[in-house]
Steps between C-alpha positions, in 0.01 A plus 500: 500500500680239712439538874870554573498812275185660642505852647384360835801267519731791414350700788521207740872474428538868596329484840686727745647712215422869462255559213332804348136484395309750288123500533244586234438834676872589446604458863832322558582291807831348600555241767613150593287235328367279778220304332327440167210281391353354182311826430822700531379665821819613671600603849793733556683562824672833578291647217529861390304698243721691260440820310774623265737244657447662843323335794147638524371270777616202709254217557681205652311194371249536217291274279475583130228332297627342182231659282634848589859430390630657179860372531744347747870574496719235661878517549725314257 
């Protein structure tokens, strides 16, 4: 896969956008993507945990380890 088409590059182009992330344990977080690295570890600002599309908890800034991520939804 060419470097310009890698998932990391796609995330880097979406820094400061609101993203939704589902973890392997079925929790969903939404927040502003502030940082990502080569292991797909992500930091979100203004992060909230969602349950049934309702806010369950507010966290502010959080770090999500890449190996816990099931999927990432980015805006089009």
